[in-house]
N, CA, C and O of each residue as an XYZ file, in Angstrom:
640
protein
N      64.289    108.514    130.009
C      65.565    108.247    130.665
C      66.500    109.425    130.402
O      66.553    109.956    129.293
N      67.208    109.807    131.402
C      68.148    110.917    131.286
C      69.321    110.536    130.400
O      69.762    109.386    130.393
N      69.822    111.510    129.656
C      70.984    111.296    128.786
C      72.199    110.901    129.613
O      73.101    110.242    129.097
N      72.242    111.280    130.852
C      73.379    110.974    131.719
C      73.552    109.478    131.921
O      74.650    109.015    132.231
N      72.462    108.708    131.747
C      72.547    107.274    131.967
C      72.699    106.465    130.680
O      72.748    105.236    130.723
N      72.772    107.132    129.564
C      72.941    106.455    128.283
C      74.425    106.246    128.046
O      75.225    107.154    128.275
N      74.799    105.058    127.589
C      76.202    104.722    127.426
C      76.761    105.100    126.048
O      77.943    104.889    125.779
N      75.928    105.647    125.197
C      76.382    105.987    123.850
C      77.089    107.336    123.857
O      76.762    108.228    124.640
N      78.069    107.462    122.963
C      78.768    108.732    122.808
C      78.032    109.582    121.787
O      77.226    109.075    121.007
N      78.309    110.849    121.798
C      77.778    111.705    120.751
C      78.531    111.411    119.463
O      79.620    110.839    119.497
N      77.967    111.792    118.344
C      78.623    111.566    117.053
C      79.959    112.298    117.004
O      80.920    111.816    116.405
N      80.007    113.465    117.639
C      81.249    114.242    117.647
C      82.360    113.502    118.403
O      83.502    113.461    117.944
N      82.031    112.930    119.540
C      83.016    112.187    120.320
C      83.442    110.923    119.589
O      84.618    110.562    119.616
N      82.508    110.250    118.938
C      82.840    109.039    118.179
C      83.783    109.369    117.037
O      84.698    108.596    116.751
N      83.579    110.501    116.381
C      84.443    110.896    115.266
C      85.866    111.162    115.739
O      86.819    110.988    114.979
N      86.010    111.584    116.997
C      87.341    111.856    117.532
C      88.178    110.582    117.650
O      89.406    110.646    117.698
N      87.515    109.430    117.697
C      88.251    108.173    117.833
C      88.723    107.642    116.487
O      89.458    106.655    116.440
N      88.317    108.273    115.399
C      88.790    107.880    114.082
C      90.031    108.696    113.750
O      89.961    109.912    113.570
N      91.152    108.022    113.671
C      92.417    108.707    113.423
C      92.625    108.941    111.941
O      92.168    108.146    111.119
N      93.311    110.024    111.585
C      93.596    110.266    110.165
C      94.564    109.208    109.648
O      95.354    108.644    110.405
N      94.488    108.952    108.349
C      95.378    107.968    107.737
C      96.831    108.370    107.876
O      97.172    109.553    107.860
N      97.684    107.362    108.012
C      99.126    107.597    107.986
C      99.479    107.963    106.554
O      98.957    107.351    105.622
N     100.353    108.944    106.354
C     100.693    109.346    104.983
C     101.419    108.234    104.226
O     102.291    107.554    104.768
N     101.037    108.072    102.968
C     101.670    107.092    102.081
C     102.642    107.860    101.190
O     102.280    108.867    100.582
N     103.854    107.382    101.121
C     104.883    108.026    100.313
C     104.519    107.978     98.829
O     103.921    107.007     98.366
N     104.878    109.018     98.091
C     104.639    109.005     96.646
C     105.687    108.179     95.883
O     105.530    107.927     94.688
N     106.747    107.762     96.569
C     107.821    106.999     95.928
C     107.427    105.535     95.783
O     106.529    105.050     96.471
N     108.111    104.838     94.880
C     107.901    103.406     94.743
C     108.157    102.745     96.086
O     109.038    103.166     96.836
N     107.392    101.721     96.384
C     107.530    101.020     97.658
C     108.493     99.842     97.489
O     108.086     98.680     97.506
N     109.764    100.165     97.326
C     110.785     99.130     97.192
C     111.079     98.552     98.570
O     111.169     99.288     99.553
N     111.229     97.220     98.639
C     111.520     96.572     99.907
C     112.576     95.491     99.720
O     112.667     94.864     98.665
N     113.364     95.287    100.759
C     114.286     94.157    100.799
C     113.485     92.970    101.332
O     112.343     93.128    101.764
N     114.080     91.800    101.301
C     113.403     90.628    101.859
C     113.122     90.837    103.342
O     112.047     90.491    103.831
N     114.090     91.405    104.052
C     113.922     91.697    105.486
C     112.799     92.710    105.693
O     111.992     92.577    106.613
N     112.755     93.719    104.833
C     111.722     94.745    104.932
C     110.331     94.185    104.695
O     109.378     94.577    105.369
N     110.208     93.267    103.738
C     108.913     92.647    103.453
C     108.450     91.814    104.642
O     107.279     91.858    105.018
N     109.369     91.059    105.230
C     109.030     90.260    106.416
C     108.612     91.167    107.575
O     107.695     90.832    108.324
N     109.271     92.296    107.721
C     108.920     93.240    108.789
C     107.519     93.809    108.565
O     106.749     93.949    109.515
N     107.185     94.139    107.314
C     105.840     94.633    107.003
C     104.794     93.572    107.336
O     103.751     93.877    107.914
N     105.079     92.333    106.968
C     104.155     91.234    107.262
C     103.952     91.087    108.770
O     102.827     90.891    109.229
N     105.029     91.180    109.536
C     104.938     91.060    110.997
C     104.153     92.228    111.595
O     103.356     92.035    112.513
N     104.373     93.429    111.082
C     103.642     94.594    111.576
C     102.154     94.478    111.256
O     101.309     94.843    112.074
N     101.835     93.969    110.065
C     100.438     93.778    109.683
C      99.776     92.758    110.604
O      98.644     92.962    111.044
N     100.465     91.676    110.893
C      99.922     90.657    111.801
C      99.725     91.232    113.205
O      98.712     90.960    113.849
N     100.684     92.020    113.679
C     100.561     92.640    115.002
C      99.373     93.603    115.044
O      98.664     93.665    116.049
N      99.153     94.348    113.969
C      98.007     95.261    113.915
C      96.698     94.481    113.923
O      95.736     94.889    114.574
N      96.656     93.366    113.206
C      95.456     92.516    113.220
C      95.167     92.014    114.637
O      94.026     92.044    115.096
N      96.212     91.554    115.318
C      96.046     91.038    116.673
C      95.591     92.139    117.629
O      94.734     91.906    118.482
N      96.155     93.329    117.491
C      95.755     94.458    118.340
C      94.296     94.830    118.080
O      93.555     95.142    119.011
N      93.888     94.796    116.806
C      92.501     95.095    116.461
C      91.559     94.059    117.072
O      90.534     94.411    117.656
N      91.910     92.786    116.935
C      91.066     91.720    117.476
C      90.945     91.827    118.993
O      89.863     91.633    119.549
N      92.045     92.133    119.655
C      92.010     92.278    121.116
C      91.131     93.457    121.521
O      90.331     93.347    122.451
N      91.276     94.568    120.835
C      90.483     95.753    121.160
C      89.013     95.538    120.818
O      88.130     96.020    121.527
N      88.756     94.826    119.749
C      87.384     94.587    119.304
C      86.633     93.662    120.265
O      85.403     93.617    120.245
N      87.351     92.938    121.090
C      86.729     92.034    122.049
C      86.258     92.756    123.314
O      85.582     92.155    124.149
N      86.603     94.022    123.464
C      86.186     94.780    124.646
C      84.668     94.941    124.662
O      84.049     95.127    123.614
N      84.081     94.869    125.826
C      82.623     94.964    125.938
C      82.135     96.400    125.838
O      81.112     96.662    125.206
N      82.838     97.317    126.441
C      82.417     98.721    126.448
C      82.606     99.316    125.056
O      83.728     99.393    124.556
N      81.510     99.735    124.434
C      81.546    100.219    123.057
C      82.434    101.455    122.902
O      83.135    101.594    121.900
N      82.406    102.338    123.875
C      83.213    103.549    123.784
C      84.704    103.228    123.887
O      85.522    103.771    123.143
N      85.040    102.344    124.814
C      86.438    101.944    124.967
C      86.892    101.160    123.744
O      88.036    101.299    123.312
N      86.014    100.340    123.183
C      86.341     99.578    121.971
C      86.682    100.536    120.822
O      87.647    100.317    120.090
N      85.886    101.594    120.674
C      86.161    102.583    119.613
C      87.540    103.204    119.794
O      88.314    103.338    118.847
N      87.826    103.581    121.047
C      89.126    104.214    121.325
C      90.282    103.240    121.071
O      91.293    103.609    120.474
N      90.123    102.018    121.523
C      91.204    101.038    121.424
C      91.405    100.504    120.005
O      92.508    100.072    119.667
N      90.374    100.522    119.177
C      90.528    100.014    117.802
C      91.008    101.091    116.831
O      91.428    100.767    115.720
N      90.954    102.349    117.221
C      91.309    103.441    116.298
C      92.728    103.306    115.755
O      92.939    103.415    114.547
N      93.692    103.073    116.622
C      95.088    102.931    116.175
C      95.300    101.714    115.291
O      95.858    101.838    114.201
N      94.867    100.538    115.738
C      95.039     99.358    114.888
C      94.325     99.461    113.527
O      94.848     98.983    112.520
N      93.151    100.076    113.493
C      92.434    100.221    112.216
C      93.239    101.102    111.270
O      93.377    100.795    110.085
N      93.765    102.188    111.798
C      94.591    103.072    110.964
C      95.834    102.320    110.482
O      96.187    102.408    109.306
N      96.496    101.589    111.369
C      97.685    100.824    110.987
C      97.349     99.745    109.963
O      98.126     99.505    109.040
N      96.205     99.098    110.118
C      95.786     98.069    109.150
C      95.622     98.667    107.755
O      96.053     98.071    106.768
N      95.004     99.836    107.672
C      94.835    100.485    106.355
C      96.198    100.797    105.737
O      96.434    100.519    104.561
N      97.087    101.374    106.539
C      98.415    101.748    106.042
C      99.214    100.513    105.616
O      99.751    100.461    104.509
N      99.282     99.538    106.495
C     100.106     98.355    106.225
C      99.544     97.512    105.082
O     100.308     96.931    104.311
N      98.230     97.441    104.967
C      97.634     96.704    103.843
C      98.018     97.365    102.524
O      98.307     96.679    101.544
N      98.021     98.679    102.498
C      98.416     99.399    101.276
C      99.902     99.208    100.988
O     100.287     99.015     99.835
N     100.733     99.258    102.014
C     102.176     99.060    101.821
C     102.475     97.642    101.350
O     103.372     97.444    100.530
N     101.745     96.659    101.850
C     101.938     95.283    101.383
C     101.468     95.155     99.941
O     102.109     94.477     99.139
N     100.352     95.802     99.604
C      99.811     95.732     98.241
C     100.780     96.322     97.219
O     100.897     95.824     96.099
N     101.467     97.381     97.614
C     102.342     98.077     96.671
C     103.815     97.679     96.792
O     104.656     98.181     96.046
N     104.128     96.784     97.722
C     105.532     96.392     97.947
C     106.129     95.748     96.699
O     105.524     94.873     96.080
N     107.328     96.201     96.346
C     108.083     95.637     95.225
C     109.379     95.070     95.788
O     110.303     95.810     96.127
N     109.429     93.749     95.880
C     110.602     93.089     96.429
C     111.776     93.233     95.469
O     111.685     92.860     94.299
N     112.872     93.777     95.974
C     114.092     93.940     95.182
C     115.107     92.924     95.707
O     115.466     92.954     96.885
N     115.570     92.023     94.833
C     116.546     91.034     95.293
C     117.841     91.711     95.747
O     118.190     92.800     95.291
N     118.533     91.037     96.651
C     119.821     91.562     97.133
C     120.768     91.704     95.951
O     120.731     90.892     95.026
N     121.622     92.734     95.971
C     122.562     92.919     94.856
C     123.503     91.716     94.736
O     123.963     91.169     95.739
N     123.779     91.319     93.496
C     124.659     90.170     93.259
C     126.113     90.590     93.135
O     127.015     89.760     93.251
N     126.345     91.872     92.902
C     127.715     92.381     92.775
C     127.886     93.575     93.706
O     126.921     94.252     94.062
N     129.118     93.813     94.086
C     129.409     94.923     94.985
C     130.290     95.977     94.329
O     131.034     96.683     95.010
N     130.206     96.084     92.994
C     131.042     97.063     92.297
C     130.472     98.477     92.376
O     131.227     99.448     92.334
N     129.138     98.606     92.491
C     128.518     99.927     92.652
C     127.447     99.837     93.738
O     126.915     98.763     94.018
N     127.147    100.967     94.332
C     126.124    101.042     95.374
C     124.756    100.861     94.720
O     124.426    101.532     93.742
N     123.965     99.940     95.281
C     122.632     99.665     94.770
C     121.671     99.498     95.944
O     122.092     99.459     97.100
N     120.384     99.401     95.639
C     119.380     99.134     96.660
C     119.740     97.819     97.344
O     119.948     96.806     96.677
N     119.811     97.835     98.671
C     120.180     96.642     99.432
C     121.660     96.579     99.775
O     122.068     95.740    100.579
N     122.475     97.452     99.182
C     123.913     97.469     99.480
C     124.164     98.049    100.864
O     123.402     98.876    101.366
N     125.259     97.588    101.466
C     125.766     98.211    102.687
C     127.014     98.962    102.276
O     127.963     98.373    101.758
N     127.011    100.248    102.506
C     128.108    101.098    102.048
C     128.757    101.814    103.227
O     128.079    102.342    104.109
N     130.087    101.817    103.219
C     130.846    102.554    104.230
C     131.486    103.735    103.528
O     132.097    103.588    102.469
N     131.340    104.904    104.124
C     131.929    106.113    103.533
C     132.521    106.970    104.632
O     132.123    106.895    105.794
N     133.480    107.783    104.232
C     134.080    108.721    105.182
C     133.637    110.124    104.806
O     133.510    110.464    103.629
N     133.411    110.908    105.807
C     133.030    112.316    105.605
C     134.297    113.162    105.676
O     135.315    112.732    106.218
N     134.222    114.353    105.130
C     135.415    115.200    105.147
C     135.740    115.721    106.542
O     136.797    116.320    106.743
N     134.846    115.501    107.515
C     135.157    115.875    108.899
C     135.798    114.716    109.672
O     136.037    114.828    110.874
N     136.078    113.597    108.977
C     136.771    112.471    109.586
C     135.878    111.330    110.052
O     136.373    110.238    110.335
N     134.566    111.563    110.138
C     133.661    110.497    110.574
C     133.547    109.418    109.490
O     133.522    109.719    108.297
N     133.479    108.176    109.926
C     133.248    107.053    109.013
C     131.905    106.446    109.390
O     131.658    106.135    110.556
N     131.040    106.280    108.394
C     129.704    105.759    108.655
C     129.399    104.605    107.707
O     129.893    104.553    106.581
N     128.576    103.687    108.191
C     128.148    102.554    107.394
C     126.628    102.468    107.443
O     126.034    102.473    108.521
N     126.004    102.390    106.278
C     124.557    102.274    106.188
C     124.180    101.256    105.123
O     124.876    101.084    104.122
N     123.061    100.590    105.367
C     122.465     99.722    104.353
C     121.339    100.518    103.719
O     120.555    101.154    104.423
N     121.251    100.488    102.397
C     120.226    101.240    101.679
C     119.005    100.337    101.504
O     119.081     99.283    100.873
N     117.879    100.772    102.075
C     116.673     99.946    102.146
C     115.435    100.767    101.780
O     115.542    101.937    101.414
N     114.267    100.145    101.881
C     113.005    100.828    101.624
C     112.645    101.792    102.741
O     113.244    101.776    103.816
N     111.667    102.622    102.469
C     111.292    103.675    103.417
C     110.790    103.138    104.760
O     111.131    103.689    105.806
N     109.994    102.085    104.746
C     109.451    101.557    106.001
C     110.506    100.837    106.828
O     110.357    100.709    108.044
N     111.552    100.373    106.196
C     112.608     99.621    106.880
C     113.715    100.531    107.414
O     114.478    100.131    108.294
N     113.802    101.735    106.891
C     114.897    102.637    107.236
C     114.895    103.008    108.717
O     113.861    103.346    109.292
N     116.081    102.935    109.313
C     116.292    103.320    110.701
C     117.759    103.736    110.840
O     118.607    102.895    111.140
N     118.070    105.009    110.628
C     119.463    105.460    110.656
C     120.213    105.081    111.928
O     121.405    104.780    111.872
N     119.535    105.092    113.067
C     120.201    104.724    114.323
C     120.631    103.263    114.315
O     121.592    102.889    114.987
N     119.911    102.430    113.547
C     120.236    100.999    113.467
C     121.097    100.692    112.231
O     121.408     99.531    111.967
N     121.481    101.731    111.477
C     122.387    101.521    110.357
C     121.736    101.297    109.010
O     122.339    100.683    108.131
N     120.513    101.783    108.826
C     119.877    101.670    107.519
C     119.236    103.007    107.148
O     118.673    103.700    107.996
N     119.332    103.353    105.865
C     118.732    104.590    105.375
C     117.864    104.282    104.164
O     118.109    103.318    103.439
N     116.864    105.096    103.957
C     115.946    104.926    102.842
C     116.633    105.265    101.522
O     117.473    106.161    101.448
N     116.258    104.537    100.501
C     116.832    104.785     99.179
C     116.459    106.157     98.633
O     117.080    106.622     97.677
N     115.455    106.818     99.216
C     115.078    108.160     98.761
C     115.725    109.262     99.587
O     115.498    110.443     99.324
N     116.531    108.891    100.587
C     117.213    109.909    101.390
C     118.270    110.598    100.535
O     118.766    110.006     99.577
N     118.619    111.833    100.865
C     119.623    112.558    100.069
C     120.967    111.828     99.980
O     121.589    111.815     98.917
N     121.416    111.229    101.068
C     122.701    110.522    101.058
C     122.621    109.316    100.126
O     123.503    109.123     99.290
N     121.577    108.508    100.262
C     121.438    107.312     99.429
C     121.319    107.681     97.954
O     121.912    107.022     97.099
N     120.570    108.712     97.658
C     120.416    109.129     96.254
C     121.764    109.477     95.627
O     122.032    109.134     94.475
N     122.604    110.158     96.396
C     123.924    110.544     95.880
C     124.841    109.333     95.730
O     125.656    109.290     94.808
N     124.717    108.343     96.628
C     125.611    107.188     96.608
C     125.238    106.148     95.554
O     126.113    105.449     95.044
N     123.965    106.039     95.225
C     123.507    105.005     94.288
C     124.248    105.116     92.951
O     124.351    106.192     92.362
N     124.753    103.981     92.499
C     125.438    103.929     91.213
C     126.911    104.292     91.283
O     127.615    104.216     90.276
N     127.385    104.684     92.450
C     128.792    105.068     92.607
C     129.619    103.864     93.054
O     129.078    102.879     93.555
N     130.936    103.955     92.866
C     131.857    102.856     93.185
C     132.817    103.270     94.297
O     132.876    104.438     94.683
N     133.568    102.288     94.807
C     134.573    102.555     95.837
C     135.552    103.603     95.305
O     136.023    103.517     94.171
N     135.847    104.597     96.155
C     136.758    105.673     95.776
C     136.047    106.900     95.239
O     136.629    107.984     95.215
N     134.793    106.754     94.805
C     134.047    107.908     94.309
C     133.734    108.857     95.460
O     133.538    108.434     96.599
N     133.690    110.140     95.140
C     133.370    111.176     96.117
C     132.093    111.871     95.662
O     131.963    112.260     94.502
N     131.150    112.023     96.595
C     129.906    112.727     96.304
C     129.751    113.860     97.303
O     130.312    113.814     98.397
N     128.996    114.867     96.927
C     128.743    116.002     97.812
C     127.287    115.974     98.240
O     126.379    115.923     97.411
N     127.081    116.010     99.551
C     125.745    116.077    100.122
C     125.724    117.314    101.006
O     126.408    117.374    102.027
N     124.944    118.283    100.607
C     124.968    119.557    101.323
C     126.344    120.175    101.154
O     126.795    120.407    100.032
N     127.006    120.440    102.260
C     128.348    120.998    102.201
C     129.411    119.958    102.550
O     130.587    120.295    102.683
N     129.006    118.702    102.698
C     129.922    117.623    103.071
C     130.306    116.798    101.849
O     129.497    116.574    100.949
N     131.549    116.356    101.842
C     131.987    115.416    100.825
C     132.074    114.029    101.464
O     132.607    113.869    102.562
N     131.542    113.033    100.757
C     131.560    111.648    101.229
C     132.371    110.833    100.244
O     132.151    110.907     99.035
N     133.315    110.049    100.765
C     134.113    109.176     99.904
C     133.762    107.727    100.235
O     133.860    107.301    101.385
N     133.357    106.987     99.224
C     132.971    105.595     99.419
C     134.201    104.750     99.675
O     135.144    104.749     98.883
N     134.186    104.029    100.792
C     135.326    103.170    101.170
C     135.072    101.707    100.838
O     135.945    101.034    100.290
N     133.888    101.210    101.166
C     133.569     99.813    100.850
C     132.094     99.678    100.486
O     131.256    100.479    100.901
N     131.799     98.647     99.702
C     130.435     98.304     99.334
C     130.278     96.808     99.581
O     131.067     96.003     99.085
N     129.279     96.449    100.334
C     129.026     95.027    100.619
C     127.585     94.688    100.328
O     127.173     93.542    100.504
């Protein structure tokens, strides 16, 4: 039988469907309650995507369609395994993990961010990772304190 009629891929083509692992941060995997729930939901979605792709009849298409979910499953399983739930701060006297802090920049802009884990961080939605330069400078500071990030000065206005 001619190779043209065989439905199997070459080993080289099959290897192309295996995606490299998503990088895992070297930092502690601190999470808020919301962040932990989001990780759980993402893991469930990856499982569902894998199951749907695995149901495909065409072996080559199945390989292509399962590559992303398999990679996500490995990443999310590791993030869930290493997740350290940090309770919400009980006091608002200093900036801590889980705090929402409002600060003014020396250029007049006022910004508000919640300090969260790396997987939960989304600056456009108002959350930054606790390992970001801004969060690192703000942690442990109180209302009225001024910190320098790069060439900007930030003054803490409120902590919630």
